[in-house]
N, CA, C and O atoms as a GROMACS GRO file, in nm:
protein
  616
    1MET      N    1   6.100  11.398   9.398
    1MET     CA    2   6.164  11.417   9.526
    1MET      C    3   6.183  11.567   9.548
    1MET      O    4   6.220  11.640   9.457
    2ARG      N    5   6.157  11.610   9.668
    2ARG     CA    6   6.169  11.752   9.701
    2ARG      C    7   6.316  11.793   9.712
    2ARG      O    8   6.401  11.711   9.746
    3PRO      N    9   6.346  11.921   9.682
    3PRO     CA   10   6.485  11.970   9.688
    3PRO      C   11   6.549  11.951   9.825
    3PRO      O   12   6.668  11.921   9.834
    4ILE      N   13   6.472  11.969   9.931
    4ILE     CA   14   6.528  11.956  10.066
    4ILE      C   15   6.572  11.811  10.092
    4ILE      O   16   6.673  11.788  10.157
    5THR      N   17   6.495  11.715  10.042
    5THR     CA   18   6.530  11.574  10.057
    5THR      C   19   6.658  11.542   9.981
    5THR      O   20   6.746  11.472  10.031
    6ILE      N   21   6.668  11.594   9.859
    6ILE     CA   22   6.789  11.574   9.778
    6ILE      C   23   6.910  11.634   9.850
    6ILE      O   24   7.017  11.573   9.852
    7PHE      N   25   6.893  11.752   9.908
    7PHE     CA   26   7.002  11.817   9.982
    7PHE      C   27   7.051  11.730  10.096
    7PHE      O   28   7.171  11.709  10.111
    8PHE      N   29   6.958  11.677  10.177
    8PHE     CA   30   6.998  11.595  10.291
    8PHE      C   31   7.067  11.466  10.248
    8PHE      O   32   7.166  11.425  10.309
    9PHE      N   33   7.015  11.399  10.143
    9PHE     CA   34   7.082  11.279  10.093
    9PHE      C   35   7.223  11.310  10.046
    9PHE      O   36   7.317  11.236  10.075
   10THR      N   37   7.238  11.420   9.973
   10THR     CA   38   7.369  11.461   9.924
   10THR      C   39   7.462  11.495  10.040
   10THR      O   40   7.578  11.451  10.041
   11PHE      N   41   7.413  11.572  10.136
   11PHE     CA   42   7.494  11.614  10.251
   11PHE      C   43   7.543  11.493  10.330
   11PHE      O   44   7.662  11.484  10.360
   12PHE      N   45   7.454  11.401  10.362
   12PHE     CA   46   7.494  11.285  10.442
   12PHE      C   47   7.581  11.189  10.362
   12PHE      O   48   7.667  11.121  10.419
   13GLY      N   49   7.560  11.182  10.231
   13GLY     CA   50   7.647  11.101  10.146
   13GLY      C   51   7.790  11.152  10.146
   13GLY      O   52   7.885  11.075  10.160
   14VAL      N   53   7.805  11.284  10.131
   14VAL     CA   54   7.938  11.346  10.134
   14VAL      C   55   8.002  11.328  10.271
   14VAL      O   56   8.121  11.299  10.280
   15LEU      N   57   7.924  11.346  10.377
   15LEU     CA   58   7.974  11.328  10.513
   15LEU      C   59   8.023  11.185  10.536
   15LEU      O   60   8.128  11.164  10.596
   16LEU      N   61   7.947  11.088  10.489
   16LEU     CA   62   7.985  10.948  10.505
   16LEU      C   63   8.115  10.917  10.431
   16LEU      O   64   8.204  10.852  10.485
   17ILE      N   65   8.126  10.964  10.307
   17ILE     CA   66   8.248  10.942  10.229
   17ILE      C   67   8.368  11.008  10.296
   17ILE      O   68   8.476  10.951  10.302
   18SER      N   69   8.348  11.131  10.346
   18SER     CA   70   8.455  11.204  10.413
   18SER      C   71   8.504  11.129  10.537
   18SER      O   72   8.624  11.117  10.559
   19CYS      N   73   8.411  11.077  10.616
   19CYS     CA   74   8.449  11.003  10.737
   19CYS      C   75   8.525  10.876  10.702
   19CYS      O   76   8.619  10.839  10.772
   20GLN      N   77   8.485  10.808  10.594
   20GLN     CA   78   8.555  10.687  10.552
   20GLN      C   79   8.698  10.720  10.509
   20GLN      O   80   8.790  10.644  10.540
   21LYS      N   81   8.718  10.832  10.437
   21LYS     CA   82   8.852  10.872  10.395
   21LYS      C   83   8.939  10.904  10.516
   21LYS      O   84   9.056  10.866  10.520
   22GLU      N   85   8.882  10.974  10.617
   22GLU     CA   86   8.957  11.006  10.739
   22GLU      C   87   9.002  10.878  10.808
   22GLU      O   88   9.118  10.867  10.850
   23LYS      N   89   8.911  10.781  10.820
   23LYS     CA   90   8.943  10.657  10.888
   23LYS      C   91   9.054  10.582  10.813
   23LYS      O   92   9.146  10.529  10.875
   24LYS      N   93   9.045  10.577  10.679
   24LYS     CA   94   9.148  10.508  10.600
   24LYS      C   95   9.283  10.577  10.615
   24LYS      O   96   9.385  10.510  10.628
   25LEU      N   97   9.285  10.710  10.613
   25LEU     CA   98   9.411  10.783  10.627
   25LEU      C   99   9.470  10.762  10.766
   25LEU      O  100   9.591  10.745  10.780
   26LYS      N  101   9.385  10.763  10.869
   26LYS     CA  102   9.434  10.740  11.005
   26LYS      C  103   9.496  10.600  11.016
   26LYS      O  104   9.605  10.585  11.071
   27GLU      N  105   9.427  10.500  10.964
   27GLU     CA  106   9.481  10.364  10.968
   27GLU      C  107   9.612  10.354  10.890
   27GLU      O  108   9.704  10.284  10.932
   28TYR      N  109   9.619  10.424  10.778
   28TYR     CA  110   9.740  10.422  10.695
   28TYR      C  111   9.860  10.480  10.769
   28TYR      O  112   9.971  10.428  10.757
   29LEU      N  113   9.839  10.587  10.847
   29LEU     CA  114   9.950  10.655  10.913
   29LEU      C  115  10.001  10.583  11.038
   29LEU      O  116  10.113  10.609  11.082
   30VAL      N  117   9.922  10.493  11.093
   30VAL     CA  118   9.966  10.420  11.212
   30VAL      C  119  10.084  10.331  11.174
   30VAL      O  120  10.072  10.243  11.089
   31GLY      N  121  10.197  10.355  11.240
   31GLY     CA  122  10.317  10.278  11.211
   31GLY      C  123  10.441  10.364  11.228
   31GLY      O  124  10.437  10.470  11.291
   32PHE      N  125  10.551  10.318  11.172
   32PHE     CA  126  10.680  10.386  11.184
   32PHE      C  127  10.726  10.435  11.047
   32PHE      O  128  10.715  10.364  10.947
   33TRP      N  129  10.776  10.559  11.043
   33TRP     CA  130  10.809  10.627  10.918
   33TRP      C  131  10.948  10.689  10.924
   33TRP      O  132  10.998  10.721  11.032
   34GLN      N  133  11.008  10.705  10.808
   34GLN     CA  134  11.137  10.772  10.796
   34GLN      C  135  11.126  10.881  10.690
   34GLN      O  136  11.075  10.856  10.581
   35THR      N  137  11.174  11.001  10.722
   35THR     CA  138  11.171  11.110  10.626
   35THR      C  139  11.276  11.084  10.518
   35THR      O  140  11.392  11.059  10.548
   36THR      N  141  11.232  11.090  10.392
   36THR     CA  142  11.322  11.066  10.278
   36THR      C  143  11.351  11.194  10.200
   36THR      O  144  11.443  11.198  10.119
   37TYR      N  145  11.273  11.298  10.225
   37TYR     CA  146  11.293  11.426  10.154
   37TYR      C  147  11.227  11.536  10.236
   37TYR      O  148  11.118  11.518  10.290
   38ILE      N  149  11.294  11.650  10.244
   38ILE     CA  150  11.235  11.766  10.309
   38ILE      C  151  11.282  11.892  10.237
   38ILE      O  152  11.398  11.905  10.200
   39LYS      N  153  11.189  11.983  10.221
   39LYS     CA  154  11.222  12.114  10.163
   39LYS      C  155  11.143  12.219  10.240
   39LYS      O  156  11.021  12.209  10.254
   40ILE      N  157  11.215  12.319  10.290
   40ILE     CA  158  11.152  12.429  10.363
   40ILE      C  159  11.188  12.558  10.292
   40ILE      O  160  11.306  12.592  10.278
   41GLU      N  161  11.087  12.630  10.247
   41GLU     CA  162  11.107  12.761  10.183
   41GLU      C  163  11.056  12.868  10.279
   41GLU      O  164  10.941  12.864  10.323
   42MET      N  165  11.143  12.963  10.312
   42MET     CA  166  11.108  13.070  10.405
   42MET      C  167  11.123  13.205  10.335
   42MET      O  168  11.231  13.265  10.338
   43PRO      N  169  11.014  13.253  10.273
   43PRO     CA  170  11.022  13.387  10.211
   43PRO      C  171  11.029  13.493  10.320
   43PRO      O  172  10.983  13.471  10.432
   44THR      N  173  11.084  13.602  10.289
   44THR     CA  174  11.104  13.711  10.387
   44THR      C  175  11.167  13.655  10.514
   44THR      O  176  11.119  13.680  10.624
   45PHE      N  177  11.275  13.578  10.496
   45PHE     CA  178  11.341  13.512  10.608
   45PHE      C  179  11.370  13.612  10.720
   45PHE      O  180  11.446  13.708  10.701
   46GLN      N  181  11.310  13.588  10.835
   46GLN     CA  182  11.324  13.673  10.954
   46GLN      C  183  11.308  13.821  10.920
   46GLN      O  184  11.388  13.906  10.959
   47LYS      N  185  11.200  13.847  10.844
   47LYS     CA  186  11.157  13.982  10.805
   47LYS      C  187  11.254  14.054  10.710
   47LYS      O  188  11.254  14.176  10.703
   48SER      N  189  11.336  13.978  10.638
   48SER     CA  190  11.426  14.039  10.540
   48SER      C  191  11.365  14.021  10.401
   48SER      O  192  11.259  13.960  10.387
   49ASP      N  193  11.431  14.073  10.299
   49ASP     CA  194  11.383  14.053  10.163
   49ASP      C  195  11.451  13.933  10.098
   49ASP      O  196  11.458  13.923   9.975
   50THR      N  197  11.500  13.843  10.180
   50THR     CA  198  11.570  13.724  10.135
   50THR      C  199  11.483  13.601  10.156
   50THR      O  200  11.416  13.588  10.258
   51THR      N  201  11.485  13.511  10.059
   51THR     CA  202  11.418  13.382  10.073
   51THR      C  203  11.524  13.278  10.107
   51THR      O  204  11.625  13.266  10.038
   52SER      N  205  11.500  13.205  10.214
   52SER     CA  206  11.591  13.099  10.255
   52SER      C  207  11.528  12.965  10.220
   52SER      O  208  11.409  12.944  10.245
   53VAL      N  209  11.606  12.875  10.163
   53VAL     CA  210  11.557  12.743  10.126
   53VAL      C  211  11.649  12.637  10.186
   53VAL      O  212  11.771  12.643  10.170
   54PHE      N  213  11.589  12.542  10.256
   54PHE     CA  214  11.661  12.427  10.309
   54PHE      C  215  11.604  12.304  10.239
   54PHE      O  216  11.482  12.288  10.234
   55GLU      N  217  11.690  12.219  10.186
   55GLU     CA  218  11.644  12.099  10.117
   55GLU      C  219  11.739  11.984  10.149
   55GLU      O  220  11.861  12.002  10.149
   56ASP      N  221  11.683  11.866  10.175
   56ASP     CA  222  11.765  11.750  10.206
   56ASP      C  223  11.697  11.625  10.151
   56ASP      O  224  11.578  11.604  10.172
   57THR      N  225  11.774  11.542  10.081
   57THR     CA  226  11.724  11.416  10.028
   57THR      C  227  11.765  11.297  10.116
   57THR      O  228  11.726  11.183  10.088
   58PHE      N  229  11.844  11.322  10.219
   58PHE     CA  230  11.889  11.220  10.314
   58PHE      C  231  11.961  11.104  10.244
   58PHE      O  232  11.949  10.989  10.285
   59GLU      N  233  12.035  11.136  10.138
   59GLU     CA  234  12.114  11.037  10.067
   59GLU      C  235  12.262  11.051  10.106
   59GLU      O  236  12.300  11.149  10.169
   60ASN      N  237  12.342  10.953  10.068
   60ASN     CA  238  12.488  10.956  10.088
   60ASN      C  239  12.529  10.974  10.234
   60ASN      O  240  12.608  11.062  10.267
   61HIS      N  241  12.475  10.890  10.320
   61HIS     CA  242  12.514  10.886  10.461
   61HIS      C  243  12.499  11.022  10.530
   61HIS      O  244  12.598  11.083  10.569
   62PRO      N  245  12.377  11.070  10.544
   62PRO     CA  246  12.356  11.201  10.607
   62PRO      C  247  12.396  11.199  10.754
   62PRO      O  248  12.407  11.093  10.816
   63GLU      N  249  12.418  11.317  10.808
   63GLU     CA  250  12.454  11.330  10.951
   63GLU      C  251  12.345  11.272  11.040
   63GLU      O  252  12.373  11.215  11.145
   64ARG      N  253  12.220  11.288  10.996
   64ARG     CA  254  12.110  11.234  11.075
   64ARG      C  255  11.993  11.204  10.982
   64ARG      O  256  11.980  11.262  10.875
   65ILE      N  257  11.909  11.112  11.027
   65ILE     CA  258  11.782  11.086  10.960
   65ILE      C  259  11.672  11.106  11.062
   65ILE      O  260  11.693  11.089  11.183
   66VAL      N  261  11.556  11.142  11.014
   66VAL     CA  262  11.443  11.169  11.103
   66VAL      C  263  11.342  11.057  11.088
   66VAL      O  264  11.305  11.019  10.976
   67GLN      N  265  11.297  11.005  11.200
   67GLN     CA  266  11.197  10.899  11.202
   67GLN      C  267  11.083  10.939  11.294
   67GLN      O  268  11.098  11.027  11.379
   68SER      N  269  10.968  10.874  11.274
   68SER     CA  270  10.853  10.904  11.359
   68SER      C  271  10.763  10.782  11.369
   68SER      O  272  10.770  10.691  11.286
   69SER      N  273  10.680  10.782  11.472
   69SER     CA  274  10.582  10.674  11.489
   69SER      C  275  10.448  10.736  11.526
   69SER      O  276  10.441  10.830  11.605
   70TYR      N  277  10.343  10.682  11.466
   70TYR     CA  278  10.205  10.725  11.494
   70TYR      C  279  10.131  10.603  11.547
   70TYR      O  280  10.138  10.495  11.488
   71HIS      N  281  10.059  10.622  11.658
   71HIS     CA  282   9.994  10.511  11.726
   71HIS      C  283   9.842  10.525  11.723
   71HIS      O  284   9.788  10.635  11.710
   72HIS      N  285   9.774  10.410  11.736
   72HIS     CA  286   9.627  10.406  11.735
   72HIS      C  287   9.565  10.497  11.840
   72HIS      O  288   9.456  10.549  11.820
   73ASP      N  289   9.634  10.517  11.952
   73ASP     CA  290   9.577  10.595  12.062
   73ASP      C  291   9.587  10.747  12.040
   73ASP      O  292   9.551  10.824  12.128
   74GLY      N  293   9.635  10.790  11.922
   74GLY     CA  294   9.644  10.933  11.893
   74GLY      C  295   9.771  10.999  11.942
   74GLY      O  296   9.779  11.122  11.945
   75THR      N  297   9.871  10.921  11.980
   75THR     CA  298  10.000  10.978  12.020
   75THR      C  299  10.102  10.954  11.909
   75THR      O  300  10.088  10.862  11.828
   76PHE      N  301  10.205  11.037  11.908
   76PHE     CA  302  10.314  11.019  11.813
   76PHE      C  303  10.445  11.058  11.879
   76PHE      O  304  10.447  11.129  11.979
   77THR      N  305  10.554  11.009  11.823
   77THR     CA  306  10.688  11.048  11.865
   77THR      C  307  10.772  11.065  11.739
   77THR      O  308  10.760  10.988  11.644
   78THR      N  309  10.857  11.166  11.740
   78THR     CA  310  10.953  11.185  11.632
   78THR      C  311  11.092  11.198  11.694
   78THR      O  312  11.106  11.249  11.805
   79TRP      N  313  11.194  11.153  11.622
   79TRP     CA  314  11.330  11.154  11.675
   79TRP      C  315  11.428  11.154  11.557
   79TRP      O  316  11.390  11.137  11.442
   80SER      N  317  11.554  11.172  11.590
   80SER     CA  318  11.661  11.164  11.491
   80SER      C  319  11.750  11.045  11.523
   80SER      O  320  11.759  11.000  11.637
   81VAL      N  321  11.817  10.994  11.419
   81VAL     CA  322  11.913  10.885  11.433
   81VAL      C  323  12.043  10.933  11.368
   81VAL      O  324  12.042  10.974  11.252
   82ASP      N  325  12.155  10.926  11.443
   82ASP     CA  326  12.283  10.973  11.387
   82ASP      C  327  12.349  10.862  11.303
   82ASP      O  328  12.294  10.753  11.288
   83LYS      N  329  12.466  10.892  11.250
   83LYS     CA  330  12.538  10.798  11.162
   83LYS      C  331  12.570  10.665  11.230
   83LYS      O  332  12.579  10.562  11.164
   84GLU      N  333  12.586  10.669  11.361
   84GLU     CA  334  12.618  10.546  11.436
   84GLU      C  335  12.492  10.469  11.474
   84GLU      O  336  12.502  10.363  11.536
   85GLY      N  337  12.376  10.519  11.437
   85GLY     CA  338  12.251  10.451  11.469
   85GLY      C  339  12.194  10.487  11.604
   85GLY      O  340  12.097  10.425  11.648
   86GLU      N  341  12.251  10.587  11.670
   86GLU     CA  342  12.202  10.629  11.802
   86GLU      C  343  12.082  10.722  11.786
   86GLU      O  344  12.084  10.815  11.706
   87ARG      N  345  11.979  10.694  11.862
   87ARG     CA  346  11.856  10.773  11.860
   87ARG      C  347  11.868  10.888  11.959
   87ARG      O  348  11.919  10.870  12.070
   88TYR      N  349  11.820  11.008  11.919
   88TYR     CA  350  11.825  11.124  12.008
   88TYR      C  351  11.716  11.224  11.970
   88TYR      O  352  11.658  11.216  11.862
   89GLY      N  353  11.691  11.318  12.060
   89GLY     CA  354  11.599  11.428  12.033
   89GLY      C  355  11.453  11.391  12.024
   89GLY      O  356  11.380  11.449  11.944
   90ASP      N  357  11.408  11.296  12.105
   90ASP     CA  358  11.268  11.256  12.100
   90ASP      C  359  11.174  11.372  12.134
   90ASP      O  360  11.198  11.447  12.228
   91THR      N  361  11.070  11.384  12.055
   91THR     CA  362  10.961  11.478  12.081
   91THR      C  363  10.831  11.402  12.066
   91THR      O  364  10.812  11.331  11.968
   92SER      N  365  10.742  11.415  12.164
   92SER     CA  366  10.615  11.342  12.161
   92SER      C  367  10.498  11.439  12.168
   92SER      O  368  10.511  11.552  12.213
   93GLY      N  369  10.384  11.390  12.121
   93GLY     CA  370  10.264  11.471  12.124
   93GLY      C  371  10.143  11.389  12.082
   93GLY      O  372  10.144  11.266  12.089
   94THR      N  373  10.040  11.459  12.039
   94THR     CA  374   9.917  11.394  11.994
   94THR      C  375   9.891  11.429  11.848
   94THR      O  376   9.940  11.529  11.797
   95TRP      N  377   9.813  11.344  11.782
   95TRP     CA  378   9.779  11.366  11.642
   95TRP      C  379   9.636  11.323  11.616
   95TRP      O  380   9.582  11.236  11.685
   96HIS      N  381   9.577  11.384  11.514
   96HIS     CA  382   9.447  11.339  11.465
   96HIS      C  383   9.431  11.381  11.319
   96HIS      O  384   9.502  11.468  11.269
   97ILE      N  385   9.338  11.315  11.253
   97ILE     CA  386   9.308  11.340  11.112
   97ILE      C  387   9.173  11.408  11.102
   97ILE      O  388   9.077  11.369  11.170
   98LYS      N  389   9.165  11.508  11.017
   98LYS     CA  390   9.037  11.569  10.982
   98LYS      C  391   9.041  11.593  10.832
   98LYS      O  392   9.119  11.675  10.783
   99GLY      N  393   8.956  11.522  10.760
   99GLY     CA  394   8.958  11.530  10.614
   99GLY      C  395   9.089  11.474  10.562
   99GLY      O  396   9.125  11.360  10.591
  100ASP      N  397   9.161  11.555  10.484
  100ASP     CA  398   9.291  11.512  10.431
  100ASP      C  399   9.406  11.580  10.504
  100ASP      O  400   9.516  11.592  10.451
  101SER      N  401   9.378  11.623  10.628
  101SER     CA  402   9.480  11.696  10.705
  101SER      C  403   9.520  11.621  10.830
  101SER      O  404   9.438  11.558  10.898
  102LEU      N  405   9.649  11.628  10.860
  102LEU     CA  406   9.708  11.572  10.981
  102LEU      C  407   9.736  11.687  11.076
  102LEU      O  408   9.805  11.782  11.039
  103TYR      N  409   9.683  11.679  11.198
  103TYR     CA  410   9.704  11.783  11.299
  103TYR      C  411   9.793  11.727  11.409
  103TYR      O  412   9.767  11.620  11.464
  104LEU      N  413   9.899  11.801  11.441
  104LEU     CA  414   9.993  11.761  11.546
  104LEU      C  415   9.995  11.866  11.656
  104LEU      O  416   9.994  11.986  11.628
  105ASP      N  417   9.997  11.821  11.780
  105ASP     CA  418  10.014  11.908  11.897
  105ASP      C  419  10.130  11.852  11.977
  105ASP      O  420  10.130  11.734  12.014
  106PHE      N  421  10.231  11.939  12.005
  106PHE     CA  422  10.348  11.893  12.079
  106PHE      C  423  10.421  12.012  12.140
  106PHE      O  424  10.393  12.127  12.106
  107PHE      N  425  10.514  11.982  12.229
  107PHE     CA  426  10.594  12.084  12.296
  107PHE      C  427  10.736  12.071  12.242
  107PHE      O  428  10.796  11.964  12.248
  108TYR      N  429  10.792  12.183  12.190
  108TYR     CA  430  10.926  12.181  12.131
  108TYR      C  431  10.990  12.317  12.147
  108TYR      O  432  10.925  12.420  12.128
  109ASN      N  433  11.118  12.318  12.182
  109ASN     CA  434  11.192  12.445  12.202
  109ASN      C  435  11.119  12.541  12.295
  109ASN      O  436  11.105  12.660  12.266
  110GLU      N  437  11.074  12.487  12.406
  110GLU     CA  438  11.011  12.568  12.511
  110GLU      C  439  10.879  12.633  12.471
  110GLU      O  440  10.840  12.734  12.529
  111ARG      N  441  10.810  12.576  12.372
  111ARG     CA  442  10.679  12.631  12.336
  111ARG      C  443  10.586  12.521  12.284
  111ARG      O  444  10.631  12.421  12.228
  112ASN      N  445  10.457  12.543  12.305
  112ASN     CA  446  10.355  12.452  12.253
  112ASN      C  447  10.337  12.481  12.104
  112ASN      O  448  10.327  12.596  12.063
  113ILE      N  449  10.333  12.375  12.026
  113ILE     CA  450  10.320  12.390  11.881
  113ILE      C  451  10.200  12.309  11.834
  113ILE      O  452  10.178  12.195  11.876
  114ARG      N  453  10.123  12.371  11.747
  114ARG     CA  454  10.010  12.305  11.680
  114ARG      C  455  10.032  12.327  11.531
  114ARG      O  456  10.032  12.440  11.483
  115GLU      N  457  10.050  12.217  11.459
  115GLU     CA  458  10.073  12.225  11.315
  115GLU      C  459   9.969  12.143  11.241
  115GLU      O  460   9.918  12.044  11.293
  116ALA      N  461   9.939  12.187  11.120
  116ALA     CA  462   9.848  12.114  11.033
  116ALA      C  463   9.920  12.086  10.902
  116ALA      O  464   9.988  12.173  10.847
  117TYR      N  465   9.905  11.966  10.853
  117TYR     CA  466   9.967  11.924  10.727
  117TYR      C  467   9.860  11.868  10.634
  117TYR      O  468   9.775  11.791  10.677
  118TYR      N  469   9.865  11.906  10.507
  118TYR     CA  470   9.789  11.835  10.405
  118TYR      C  471   9.866  11.707  10.381
  118TYR      O  472   9.988  11.711  10.360
  119VAL      N  473   9.799  11.592  10.384
  119VAL     CA  474   9.867  11.464  10.371
  119VAL      C  475   9.810  11.388  10.251
  119VAL      O  476   9.690  11.386  10.227
  120GLU      N  477   9.901  11.328  10.178
  120GLU     CA  478   9.864  11.250  10.060
  120GLU      C  479   9.945  11.121  10.059
  120GLU      O  480  10.066  11.124  10.080
  121LYS      N  481   9.878  11.008  10.036
  121LYS     CA  482   9.949  10.881  10.025
  121LYS      C  483  10.032  10.881   9.898
  121LYS      O  484   9.987  10.926   9.792
  122ILE      N  485  10.155  10.831   9.909
  122ILE     CA  486  10.240  10.809   9.792
  122ILE      C  487  10.294  10.667   9.802
  122ILE      O  488  10.274  10.600   9.904
  123LYS      N  489  10.361  10.620   9.699
  123LYS     CA  490  10.412  10.483   9.699
  123LYS      C  491  10.503  10.461   9.820
  123LYS      O  492  10.603  10.530   9.837
  124ASN      N  493  10.467  10.364   9.903
  124ASN     CA  494  10.543  10.324  10.022
  124ASN      C  495  10.556  10.433  10.128
  124ASN      O  496  10.643  10.423  10.215
  125GLY      N  497  10.473  10.537  10.124
  125GLY     CA  498  10.486  10.643  10.223
  125GLY      C  499  10.376  10.746  10.214
  125GLY      O  500  10.266  10.718  10.167
  126PHE      N  501  10.407  10.867  10.260
  126PHE     CA  502  10.314  10.977  10.247
  126PHE      C  503  10.391  11.107  10.226
  126PHE      O  504  10.508  11.119  10.261
  127LYS      N  505  10.320  11.202  10.166
  127LYS     CA  506  10.373  11.336  10.143
  127LYS      C  507  10.294  11.430  10.233
  127LYS      O  508  10.172  11.418  10.243
  128ALA      N  509  10.362  11.523  10.297
  128ALA     CA  510  10.297  11.619  10.386
  128ALA      C  511  10.342  11.760  10.349
  128ALA      O  512  10.460  11.784  10.322
  129ILE      N  513  10.246  11.853  10.348
  129ILE     CA  514  10.274  11.993  10.315
  129ILE      C  515  10.212  12.080  10.423
  129ILE      O  516  10.097  12.057  10.463
  130SER      N  517  10.287  12.180  10.471
  130SER     CA  518  10.231  12.272  10.571
  130SER      C  519  10.288  12.411  10.553
  130SER      O  520  10.395  12.430  10.495
  131LYS      N  521  10.213  12.507  10.604
  131LYS     CA  522  10.261  12.645  10.613
  131LYS      C  523  10.263  12.679  10.761
  131LYS      O  524  10.166  12.656  10.833
  132TYR      N  525  10.375  12.735  10.806
  132TYR     CA  526  10.393  12.761  10.948
  132TYR      C  527  10.503  12.866  10.962
  132TYR      O  528  10.581  12.886  10.869
  133ASP      N  529  10.510  12.931  11.074
  133ASP     CA  530  10.614  13.032  11.099
  133ASP      C  531  10.739  12.962  11.152
  133ASP      O  532  10.764  12.964  11.273
  134ARG      N  533  10.817  12.903  11.065
  134ARG     CA  534  10.937  12.829  11.105
  134ARG      C  535  11.055  12.920  11.137
  134ARG      O  536  11.142  12.882  11.215
  135ASP      N  537  11.060  13.039  11.078
  135ASP     CA  538  11.172  13.131  11.103
  135ASP      C  539  11.141  13.232  11.214
  135ASP      O  540  11.219  13.323  11.239
  136LYS      N  541  11.027  13.214  11.280
  136LYS     CA  542  10.986  13.296  11.396
  136LYS      C  543  10.987  13.446  11.366
  136LYS      O  544  11.030  13.526  11.449
  137ASP      N  545  10.938  13.483  11.245
  137ASP     CA  546  10.928  13.625  11.211
  137ASP      C  547  10.786  13.679  11.226
  137ASP      O  548  10.758  13.793  11.188
  138GLY      N  549  10.696  13.597  11.281
  138GLY     CA  550  10.559  13.640  11.302
  138GLY      C  551  10.466  13.615  11.185
  138GLY      O  552  10.347  13.644  11.194
  139GLU      N  553  10.517  13.561  11.075
  139GLU     CA  554  10.436  13.533  10.956
  139GLU      C  555  10.431  13.382  10.931
  139GLU      O  556  10.534  13.316  10.924
  140SER      N  557  10.310  13.329  10.918
  140SER     CA  558  10.295  13.186  10.885
  140SER      C  559  10.306  13.169  10.734
  140SER      O  560  10.209  13.131  10.668
  141ASP      N  561  10.424  13.197  10.681
  141ASP     CA  562  10.444  13.196  10.536
  141ASP      C  563  10.552  13.099  10.490
  141ASP      O  564  10.592  13.101  10.374
  142ASP      N  565  10.600  13.015  10.579
  142ASP     CA  566  10.709  12.924  10.547
  142ASP      C  567  10.650  12.788  10.506
  142ASP      O  568  10.575  12.727  10.581
  143LEU      N  569  10.686  12.743  10.387
  143LEU     CA  570  10.629  12.622  10.329
  143LEU      C  571  10.722  12.503  10.351
  143LEU      O  572  10.841  12.510  10.321
  144LEU      N  573  10.665  12.395  10.403
  144LEU     CA  574  10.740  12.271  10.423
  144LEU      C  575  10.679  12.162  10.336
  144LEU      O  576  10.557  12.143  10.337
  145LEU      N  577  10.762  12.092  10.263
  145LEU     CA  578  10.722  11.974  10.187
  145LEU      C  579  10.808  11.859  10.238
  145LEU      O  580  10.931  11.869  10.240
  146MET      N  581  10.743  11.750  10.277
  146MET     CA  582  10.814  11.636  10.333
  146MET      C  583  10.761  11.508  10.270
  146MET      O  584  10.640  11.494  10.249
  147LYS      N  585  10.850  11.415  10.240
  147LYS     CA  586  10.812  11.283  10.192
  147LYS      C  587  10.871  11.180  10.287
  147LYS      O  588  10.980  11.197  10.340
  148THR      N  589  10.796  11.072  10.307
  148THR     CA  590  10.840  10.967  10.399
  148THR      C  591  10.829  10.830  10.332
  148THR      O  592  10.767  10.814  10.227
  149LYS      N  593  10.892  10.733  10.397
  149LYS     CA  594  10.870  10.593  10.360
  149LYS      C  595  10.836  10.518  10.487
  149LYS      O  596  10.883  10.552  10.596
  150GLN      N  597  10.754  10.416  10.472
  150GLN     CA  598  10.716  10.338  10.590
  150GLN      C  599  10.827  10.241  10.626
  150GLN      O  600  10.883  10.173  10.540
  151ILE      N  601  10.858  10.236  10.756
  151ILE     CA  602  10.961  10.144  10.805
  151ILE      C  603  10.894  10.017  10.858
  151ILE      O  604  10.931   9.906  10.820
  152ILE      N  605  10.795  10.036  10.946
  152ILE     CA  606  10.726   9.924  11.010
  152ILE      C  607  10.578   9.962  11.020
  152ILE      O  608  10.545  10.075  11.056
  153LYS      N  609  10.490   9.868  10.991
  153LYS     CA  610  10.347   9.887  11.012
  153LYS      C  611  10.315   9.837  11.151
  153LYS      O  612  10.348   9.723  11.185
  154GLU      N  613  10.250   9.922  11.233
  154GLU     CA  614  10.219   9.883  11.372
  154GLU      C  615  10.111   9.778  11.373
  154GLU      O  616  10.070   9.732  11.480
   0.00000   0.00000   0.00000
């Protein structure tokens, strides 16, 4: 077999496997989720020499919990639920999967936001990791780690 033929078989094989993984991840994410853990590390917090870390396990009756839903049509909504069970702060947008990454586009705090997360399935949920400028200092150096559990499968 010629090298060029081997290359094309290999290329299309990898492409096919990649597309199957994307489809499986997209199907997996469709449904309703609740954040069970979040950690945000912001080095050089607002251009200082200080690192700020926010971490929450959402245990022991937290002030709020964060939930989200992802739909087959490529839309999503995220919101918070307070101690009394009241839902507030809805934010909606669009989502898509490319490889092992989740891409979100939405409008929040008077600006358009586009975020990318590396996503990995975990027991009863998923883990998402992203780097983004969360402290608005002009540097996309703030690391977010989030874990979720599935509430309802759509």
